[in-house]
Backbone and ligand atoms as CSV (ligand in chain L), in Angstrom:
chain,resi,resn,atom,element,x,y,z
A,1,MET,N,N,108.308,107.364,120.859
A,1,MET,CA,C,109.062,106.606,121.838
A,1,MET,C,C,108.732,105.122,121.679
A,2,SER,N,N,109.713,104.303,121.605
A,2,SER,CA,C,109.464,102.868,121.488
A,2,SER,C,C,110.518,102.130,122.287
A,3,VAL,N,N,110.283,100.852,122.429
A,3,VAL,CA,C,111.228,100.051,123.194
A,3,VAL,C,C,112.602,100.059,122.535
A,4,SER,N,N,112.632,100.312,121.213
A,4,SER,CA,C,113.918,100.319,120.524
A,4,SER,C,C,114.793,101.491,120.971
A,5,GLU,N,N,114.172,102.511,121.588
A,5,GLU,CA,C,114.954,103.648,122.079
A,5,GLU,C,C,115.443,103.428,123.510
A,6,ARG,N,N,114.965,102.357,124.097
A,6,ARG,CA,C,115.333,102.081,125.470
A,6,ARG,C,C,116.778,101.591,125.530
A,7,PRO,N,N,117.560,102.090,126.476
A,7,PRO,CA,C,118.934,101.579,126.575
A,7,PRO,C,C,118.918,100.089,126.906
A,8,LEU,N,N,119.767,99.338,126.241
A,8,LEU,CA,C,119.807,97.887,126.440
A,8,LEU,C,C,121.086,97.507,127.174
A,9,PRO,N,N,121.048,96.390,127.902
A,9,PRO,CA,C,122.267,95.936,128.569
A,9,PRO,C,C,123.354,95.605,127.549
A,10,GLN,N,N,124.577,95.825,127.941
A,10,GLN,CA,C,125.721,95.503,127.098
A,10,GLN,C,C,126.514,94.396,127.800
A,11,PRO,N,N,126.179,93.134,127.516
A,11,PRO,CA,C,126.868,92.039,128.210
A,11,PRO,C,C,128.378,92.091,127.989
A,12,ASP,N,N,129.114,91.769,129.056
A,12,ASP,CA,C,130.561,91.659,128.944
A,12,ASP,C,C,130.976,90.291,129.495
A,13,HIS,N,N,132.258,90.079,129.635
A,13,HIS,CA,C,132.766,88.778,130.087
A,13,HIS,C,C,132.108,88.342,131.398
A,14,ASP,N,N,131.916,89.275,132.325
A,14,ASP,CA,C,131.396,88.929,133.649
A,14,ASP,C,C,129.881,88.753,133.671
A,15,THR,N,N,129.162,89.407,132.759
A,15,THR,CA,C,127.699,89.395,132.820
A,15,THR,C,C,127.033,88.547,131.725
A,16,ARG,N,N,127.808,88.091,130.759
A,16,ARG,CA,C,127.216,87.365,129.621
A,16,ARG,C,C,126.392,86.143,130.059
A,17,PRO,N,N,126.875,85.306,130.992
A,17,PRO,CA,C,126.044,84.153,131.401
A,17,PRO,C,C,124.688,84.585,131.968
A,18,TYR,N,N,124.672,85.685,132.707
A,18,TYR,CA,C,123.421,86.193,133.286
A,18,TYR,C,C,122.437,86.586,132.183
A,19,TRP,N,N,122.912,87.350,131.197
A,19,TRP,CA,C,122.025,87.822,130.138
A,19,TRP,C,C,121.609,86.701,129.200
A,20,GLU,N,N,122.506,85.732,128.954
A,20,GLU,CA,C,122.130,84.591,128.109
A,20,GLU,C,C,121.053,83.754,128.797
A,21,ALA,N,N,121.150,83.597,130.113
A,21,ALA,CA,C,120.118,82.868,130.864
A,21,ALA,C,C,118.801,83.647,130.837
A,22,ALA,N,N,118.871,84.962,131.027
A,22,ALA,CA,C,117.648,85.774,131.001
A,22,ALA,C,C,116.942,85.626,129.656
A,23,ARG,N,N,117.730,85.555,128.601
A,23,ARG,CA,C,117.137,85.363,127.269
A,23,ARG,C,C,116.357,84.057,127.208
A,24,ARG,N,N,116.804,83.040,127.945
A,24,ARG,CA,C,116.097,81.747,128.018
A,24,ARG,C,C,115.022,81.765,129.107
A,25,HIS,N,N,114.810,82.932,129.717
A,25,HIS,CA,C,113.857,83.109,130.819
A,25,HIS,C,C,114.257,82.284,132.040
A,26,GLU,N,N,115.554,82.316,132.334
A,26,GLU,CA,C,116.079,81.697,133.550
A,26,GLU,C,C,116.828,82.767,134.326
A,27,LEU,N,N,116.640,82.774,135.636
A,27,LEU,CA,C,117.349,83.721,136.488
A,27,LEU,C,C,118.538,83.015,137.128
A,28,LEU,N,N,119.738,83.485,136.800
A,28,LEU,CA,C,120.958,82.929,137.392
A,28,LEU,C,C,121.556,83.933,138.362
A,29,ILE,N,N,122.107,83.412,139.441
A,29,ILE,CA,C,122.915,84.219,140.345
A,29,ILE,C,C,124.244,83.489,140.507
A,30,GLN,N,N,125.161,84.107,141.202
A,30,GLN,CA,C,126.444,83.454,141.409
A,30,GLN,C,C,126.542,82.926,142.832
A,31,SER,N,N,127.298,81.859,142.957
A,31,SER,CA,C,127.517,81.241,144.256
A,31,SER,C,C,129.012,81.065,144.451
A,32,CYS,N,N,129.475,81.371,145.657
A,32,CYS,CA,C,130.892,81.208,145.988
A,32,CYS,C,C,131.143,79.764,146.384
A,33,LEU,N,N,132.101,79.130,145.720
A,33,LEU,CA,C,132.410,77.732,146.011
A,33,LEU,C,C,133.295,77.608,147.248
A,34,SER,N,N,133.809,78.739,147.757
A,34,SER,CA,C,134.651,78.695,148.965
A,34,SER,C,C,133.825,78.869,150.235
A,35,CYS,N,N,132.902,79.853,150.230
A,35,CYS,CA,C,132.161,80.133,151.477
A,35,CYS,C,C,130.656,79.922,151.344
A,36,GLY,N,N,130.166,79.647,150.139
A,36,GLY,CA,C,128.750,79.329,149.974
A,36,GLY,C,C,127.824,80.516,149.803
A,37,THR,N,N,128.368,81.734,149.803
A,37,THR,CA,C,127.535,82.924,149.647
A,37,THR,C,C,126.944,82.994,148.235
A,38,HIS,N,N,125.643,83.291,148.162
A,38,HIS,CA,C,125.023,83.607,146.873
A,38,HIS,C,C,125.098,85.114,146.708
A,39,TYR,N,N,125.391,85.580,145.501
A,39,TYR,CA,C,125.478,87.030,145.333
A,39,TYR,C,C,125.021,87.479,143.954
A,40,PHE,N,N,124.651,88.746,143.914
A,40,PHE,CA,C,124.226,89.450,142.720
A,40,PHE,C,C,124.573,90.918,142.983
A,41,TYR,N,N,125.109,91.660,142.108
A,41,TYR,CA,C,125.248,91.611,140.688
A,41,TYR,C,C,126.462,90.764,140.292
A,42,PRO,N,N,126.550,90.409,139.003
A,42,PRO,CA,C,127.642,89.550,138.557
A,42,PRO,C,C,129.027,90.159,138.789
A,43,ARG,N,N,129.890,89.362,139.375
A,43,ARG,CA,C,131.289,89.746,139.609
A,43,ARG,C,C,132.161,88.499,139.482
A,44,PRO,N,N,133.429,88.680,139.148
A,44,PRO,CA,C,134.309,87.518,138.985
A,44,PRO,C,C,134.857,86.995,140.315
A,45,TYR,N,N,134.413,87.576,141.449
A,45,TYR,CA,C,134.914,87.135,142.752
A,45,TYR,C,C,133.794,87.286,143.786
A,46,CYS,N,N,133.918,86.552,144.875
A,46,CYS,CA,C,132.925,86.615,145.945
A,46,CYS,C,C,133.072,87.928,146.717
A,47,PRO,N,N,131.978,88.680,146.900
A,47,PRO,CA,C,132.097,89.954,147.624
A,47,PRO,C,C,132.352,89.754,149.126
A,48,LEU,N,N,132.150,88.545,149.634
A,48,LEU,CA,C,132.356,88.307,151.068
A,48,LEU,C,C,133.785,87.864,151.366
A,49,CYS,N,N,134.278,86.836,150.653
A,49,CYS,CA,C,135.608,86.290,150.978
A,49,CYS,C,C,136.629,86.536,149.869
A,50,LEU,N,N,136.207,87.151,148.770
A,50,LEU,CA,C,137.060,87.519,147.635
A,50,LEU,C,C,137.583,86.322,146.841
A,51,SER,N,N,137.050,85.135,147.116
A,51,SER,CA,C,137.447,83.965,146.340
A,51,SER,C,C,137.016,84.138,144.887
A,52,GLU,N,N,137.855,83.637,143.986
A,52,GLU,CA,C,137.485,83.642,142.572
A,52,GLU,C,C,136.885,82.309,142.143
A,53,LEU,N,N,136.690,81.408,143.102
A,53,LEU,CA,C,136.058,80.114,142.817
A,53,LEU,C,C,134.550,80.300,142.929
A,54,THR,N,N,133.922,80.622,141.807
A,54,THR,CA,C,132.491,80.910,141.812
A,54,THR,C,C,131.797,80.107,140.721
A,55,ALA,N,N,130.490,79.970,140.853
A,55,ALA,CA,C,129.707,79.245,139.848
A,55,ALA,C,C,128.372,79.947,139.669
A,56,TRP,N,N,127.826,79.820,138.472
A,56,TRP,CA,C,126.476,80.314,138.202
A,56,TRP,C,C,125.494,79.240,138.625
A,57,VAL,N,N,124.456,79.649,139.347
A,57,VAL,CA,C,123.435,78.691,139.801
A,57,VAL,C,C,122.058,79.281,139.528
A,58,PRO,N,N,121.071,78.416,139.273
A,58,PRO,CA,C,119.717,78.929,139.061
A,58,PRO,C,C,119.113,79.430,140.367
A,59,ALA,N,N,118.437,80.553,140.287
A,59,ALA,CA,C,117.693,81.070,141.438
A,59,ALA,C,C,116.264,80.556,141.349
A,60,SER,N,N,115.602,80.477,142.490
A,60,SER,CA,C,114.226,79.980,142.525
A,60,SER,C,C,113.265,80.939,141.821
A,61,GLY,N,N,113.658,82.209,141.770
A,61,GLY,CA,C,112.767,83.223,141.204
A,61,GLY,C,C,111.839,83.829,142.236
A,62,ARG,N,N,111.856,83.298,143.454
A,62,ARG,CA,C,110.998,83.838,144.511
A,62,ARG,C,C,111.720,84.985,145.214
A,63,GLY,N,N,110.962,86.011,145.573
A,63,GLY,CA,C,111.565,87.140,146.248
A,63,GLY,C,C,110.541,87.917,147.049
A,64,THR,N,N,111.061,88.897,147.779
A,64,THR,CA,C,110.243,89.769,148.616
A,64,THR,C,C,110.660,91.207,148.339
A,65,VAL,N,N,109.671,92.077,148.144
A,65,VAL,CA,C,109.982,93.489,147.917
A,65,VAL,C,C,110.562,94.073,149.201
A,66,TYR,N,N,111.782,94.600,149.113
A,66,TYR,CA,C,112.414,95.258,150.255
A,66,TYR,C,C,112.009,96.731,150.301
A,67,ALA,N,N,112.109,97.402,149.169
A,67,ALA,CA,C,111.741,98.813,149.061
A,67,ALA,C,C,111.421,99.095,147.607
A,68,PHE,N,N,110.723,100.188,147.358
A,68,PHE,CA,C,110.346,100.478,145.974
A,68,PHE,C,C,110.064,101.965,145.832
A,69,THR,N,N,110.018,102.400,144.578
A,69,THR,CA,C,109.582,103.754,144.263
A,69,THR,C,C,108.757,103.681,142.991
A,70,VAL,N,N,107.860,104.630,142.822
A,70,VAL,CA,C,107.050,104.706,141.608
A,70,VAL,C,C,107.606,105.848,140.762
A,71,VAL,N,N,107.985,105.513,139.530
A,71,VAL,CA,C,108.539,106.501,138.612
A,71,VAL,C,C,107.396,107.070,137.777
A,72,HIS,N,N,107.137,108.367,137.947
A,72,HIS,CA,C,106.065,109.033,137.202
A,72,HIS,C,C,106.601,109.797,135.995
A,73,ARG,N,N,107.834,110.267,136.101
A,73,ARG,CA,C,108.426,111.016,134.986
A,73,ARG,C,C,109.452,110.136,134.302
A,74,PRO,N,N,109.241,109.815,133.027
A,74,PRO,CA,C,110.182,108.930,132.338
A,74,PRO,C,C,111.584,109.538,132.315
A,75,PRO,N,N,112.596,108.711,132.583
A,75,PRO,CA,C,113.971,109.223,132.636
A,75,PRO,C,C,114.572,109.500,131.264
A,76,GLY,N,N,113.897,109.061,130.202
A,76,GLY,CA,C,114.455,109.307,128.878
A,76,GLY,C,C,113.661,108.578,127.824
A,77,PRO,N,N,114.096,108.698,126.567
A,77,PRO,CA,C,113.407,108.016,125.470
A,77,PRO,C,C,113.336,106.511,125.734
A,78,GLY,N,N,112.228,105.918,125.317
A,78,GLY,CA,C,112.059,104.490,125.499
A,78,GLY,C,C,111.320,104.132,126.774
A,79,PHE,N,N,111.120,105.091,127.661
A,79,PHE,CA,C,110.415,104.833,128.906
A,79,PHE,C,C,109.060,105.538,128.969
A,80,ALA,N,N,108.829,106.483,128.051
A,80,ALA,CA,C,107.641,107.330,128.140
A,80,ALA,C,C,106.353,106.526,128.053
A,81,GLU,N,N,106.354,105.468,127.228
A,81,GLU,CA,C,105.121,104.704,127.032
A,81,GLU,C,C,104.806,103.802,128.212
A,82,ARG,N,N,105.698,103.723,129.163
A,82,ARG,CA,C,105.492,102.793,130.278
A,82,ARG,C,C,104.539,103.363,131.327
A,83,GLY,N,N,104.302,104.657,131.304
A,83,GLY,CA,C,103.442,105.255,132.319
A,83,GLY,C,C,104.114,105.148,133.667
A,84,PRO,N,N,103.388,105.392,134.757
A,84,PRO,CA,C,104.028,105.164,136.053
A,84,PRO,C,C,104.464,103.706,136.166
A,85,TYR,N,N,105.674,103.478,136.614
A,85,TYR,CA,C,106.149,102.105,136.792
A,85,TYR,C,C,106.946,102.011,138.082
A,86,VAL,N,N,107.093,100.782,138.547
A,86,VAL,CA,C,107.704,100.552,139.855
A,86,VAL,C,C,109.131,100.043,139.690
A,87,VAL,N,N,110.071,100.720,140.343
A,87,VAL,CA,C,111.446,100.249,140.479
A,87,VAL,C,C,111.583,99.758,141.916
A,88,ALA,N,N,112.036,98.534,142.071
A,88,ALA,CA,C,112.066,97.947,143.418
A,88,ALA,C,C,113.383,97.242,143.698
A,89,LEU,N,N,113.705,97.175,144.978
A,89,LEU,CA,C,114.767,96.301,145.464
A,89,LEU,C,C,114.077,95.034,145.946
A,90,VAL,N,N,114.456,93.918,145.342
A,90,VAL,CA,C,113.830,92.628,145.657
A,90,VAL,C,C,114.869,91.735,146.332
A,91,ASP,N,N,114.516,91.237,147.511
A,91,ASP,CA,C,115.368,90.265,148.200
A,91,ASP,C,C,115.019,88.879,147.686
A,92,LEU,N,N,115.971,88.254,146.993
A,92,LEU,CA,C,115.740,86.907,146.481
A,92,LEU,C,C,115.729,85.904,147.628
A,93,ALA,N,N,115.019,84.809,147.441
A,93,ALA,CA,C,114.950,83.768,148.475
A,93,ALA,C,C,116.344,83.260,148.835
A,94,GLU,N,N,117.270,83.303,147.869
A,94,GLU,CA,C,118.631,82.813,148.107
A,94,GLU,C,C,119.493,83.835,148.844
A,95,GLY,N,N,118.998,85.056,149.032
A,95,GLY,CA,C,119.750,86.047,149.798
A,95,GLY,C,C,120.091,87.335,149.080
A,96,PRO,N,N,120.555,87.276,147.825
A,96,PRO,CA,C,120.949,88.531,147.184
A,96,PRO,C,C,119.769,89.489,146.990
A,97,ARG,N,N,120.093,90.757,146.972
A,97,ARG,CA,C,119.113,91.813,146.709
A,97,ARG,C,C,119.373,92.332,145.303
A,98,MET,N,N,118.323,92.431,144.495
A,98,MET,CA,C,118.518,92.953,143.144
A,98,MET,C,C,117.491,94.033,142.829
A,99,MET,N,N,117.897,94.975,141.988
A,99,MET,CA,C,116.987,96.029,141.540
A,99,MET,C,C,116.272,95.540,140.292
A,100,SER,N,N,114.965,95.781,140.246
A,100,SER,CA,C,114.180,95.327,139.111
A,100,SER,C,C,112.904,96.151,139.051
A,101,ASN,N,N,111.982,95.705,138.232
A,101,ASN,CA,C,110.661,96.322,138.142
A,101,ASN,C,C,109.624,95.359,138.687
A,102,ILE,N,N,108.554,95.921,139.269
A,102,ILE,CA,C,107.393,95.125,139.642
A,102,ILE,C,C,106.336,95.386,138.584
A,103,VAL,N,N,105.833,94.319,137.972
A,103,VAL,CA,C,104.840,94.420,136.904
A,103,VAL,C,C,103.640,93.545,137.266
A,104,GLY,N,N,102.574,93.692,136.513
A,104,GLY,CA,C,101.429,92.816,136.703
A,104,GLY,C,C,100.475,93.255,137.790
A,105,CYS,N,N,100.669,94.454,138.318
A,105,CYS,CA,C,99.721,95.004,139.290
A,105,CYS,C,C,99.861,96.522,139.243
A,106,ALA,N,N,98.885,97.210,139.803
A,106,ALA,CA,C,98.952,98.666,139.843
A,106,ALA,C,C,100.054,99.104,140.806
A,107,PRO,N,N,100.756,100.205,140.488
A,107,PRO,CA,C,101.832,100.660,141.384
A,107,PRO,C,C,101.370,100.826,142.834
A,108,GLU,N,N,100.121,101.258,143.036
A,108,GLU,CA,C,99.649,101.475,144.408
A,108,GLU,C,C,99.412,100.167,145.170
A,109,GLU,N,N,99.453,99.050,144.479
A,109,GLU,CA,C,99.298,97.750,145.155
A,109,GLU,C,C,100.619,97.219,145.698
A,110,VAL,N,N,101.741,97.793,145.233
A,110,VAL,CA,C,103.055,97.296,145.656
A,110,VAL,C,C,103.333,97.762,147.077
A,111,HIS,N,N,103.912,96.885,147.877
A,111,HIS,CA,C,104.273,97.250,149.244
A,111,HIS,C,C,105.509,96.472,149.683
A,112,SER,N,N,106.232,97.044,150.638
A,112,SER,CA,C,107.380,96.343,151.202
A,112,SER,C,C,106.886,95.058,151.848
A,113,GLY,N,N,107.626,93.989,151.647
A,113,GLY,CA,C,107.229,92.693,152.185
A,113,GLY,C,C,106.375,91.880,151.221
A,114,MET,N,N,106.003,92.470,150.105
A,114,MET,CA,C,105.176,91.777,149.111
A,114,MET,C,C,105.963,90.602,148.520
A,115,LEU,N,N,105.320,89.442,148.421
A,115,LEU,CA,C,105.952,88.270,147.810
A,115,LEU,C,C,105.806,88.371,146.296
A,116,VAL,N,N,106.919,88.164,145.609
A,116,VAL,CA,C,106.941,88.307,144.155
A,116,VAL,C,C,107.661,87.110,143.538
A,117,HIS,N,N,107.490,86.979,142.246
A,117,HIS,CA,C,108.138,85.895,141.501
A,117,HIS,C,C,108.667,86.458,140.192
A,118,VAL,N,N,109.813,85.959,139.773
A,118,VAL,CA,C,110.438,86.498,138.568
A,118,VAL,C,C,109.614,86.182,137.319
A,119,ASP,N,N,109.662,87.087,136.397
A,119,ASP,CA,C,109.131,86.900,135.060
A,119,ASP,C,C,110.131,87.593,134.132
A,120,PHE,N,N,109.891,87.539,132.839
A,120,PHE,CA,C,110.868,88.123,131.923
A,120,PHE,C,C,110.164,88.974,130.882
A,121,GLU,N,N,110.718,90.156,130.667
A,121,GLU,CA,C,110.196,91.071,129.661
A,121,GLU,C,C,111.138,91.012,128.465
A,122,ASP,N,N,110.595,90.579,127.320
A,122,ASP,CA,C,111.405,90.475,126.111
A,122,ASP,C,C,111.509,91.857,125.469
A,123,LEU,N,N,112.676,92.477,125.588
A,123,LEU,CA,C,112.870,93.818,125.017
A,123,LEU,C,C,113.152,93.738,123.527
A,124,THR,N,N,113.953,92.764,123.134
A,124,THR,CA,C,114.273,92.495,121.729
A,124,THR,C,C,114.348,90.973,121.599
A,125,PRO,N,N,114.501,90.445,120.390
A,125,PRO,CA,C,114.670,88.987,120.277
A,125,PRO,C,C,115.907,88.473,121.020
A,126,GLU,N,N,116.878,89.359,121.273
A,126,GLU,CA,C,118.114,88.932,121.927
A,126,GLU,C,C,118.171,89.270,123.410
A,127,VAL,N,N,117.354,90.212,123.855
A,127,VAL,CA,C,117.482,90.721,125.229
A,127,VAL,C,C,116.166,90.576,125.987
A,128,SER,N,N,116.232,89.849,127.087
A,128,SER,CA,C,115.091,89.736,128.004
A,128,SER,C,C,115.537,90.233,129.369
A,129,LEU,N,N,114.624,90.948,130.006
A,129,LEU,CA,C,114.931,91.601,131.273
A,129,LEU,C,C,114.165,90.922,132.409
A,130,PRO,N,N,114.866,90.469,133.462
A,130,PRO,CA,C,114.139,89.926,134.609
A,130,PRO,C,C,113.318,91.030,135.297
A,131,VAL,N,N,112.046,90.740,135.511
A,131,VAL,CA,C,111.132,91.628,136.255
A,131,VAL,C,C,110.412,90.734,137.267
A,132,PHE,N,N,109.626,91.338,138.129
A,132,PHE,CA,C,108.936,90.532,139.145
A,132,PHE,C,C,107.445,90.844,139.137
A,133,ARG,N,N,106.646,89.800,139.362
A,133,ARG,CA,C,105.195,89.895,139.456
A,133,ARG,C,C,104.760,89.464,140.849
A,134,PRO,N,N,103.581,89.942,141.288
A,134,PRO,CA,C,103.080,89.440,142.572
A,134,PRO,C,C,102.990,87.910,142.539
A,135,ALA,N,N,103.417,87.281,143.633
A,135,ALA,CA,C,103.334,85.816,143.723
A,135,ALA,C,C,101.874,85.422,143.925
A,136,ARG,N,N,101.503,84.284,143.421
A,136,ARG,CA,C,100.123,83.801,143.568
A,136,ARG,C,C,100.026,82.844,144.739
L,1,ZN,ZN,ZN,133.008,83.539,149.357
């Protein structure tokens, strides 16, 4: 089992800016130019007012763990070497909630309300995945 067996994101027209920024170790979210809502996951329209006037903006990278689970059984090839790992819903400081991994601490240290900061896991030279670490 290796990282090369891990399923990789397949950027499309709507998600390419997000993945290109992640490759540069920048976290981008979208902002509605009509109502000001920040949102994630990438979409070509605002989920609140349905405006198509949107822009990509940098996120601070700061977040709070809303909920999490510890995965003990790998879901498939490419995950077995990870051991128990944490899948979490992280509330970004800008408002959107995103699913990610918590890294850099033992799974039993993770808790709801934990302050975290984005980091990036380089899966391949072309693909980096936003993950979160405990904030210092
Ligand atoms: Zn809007």
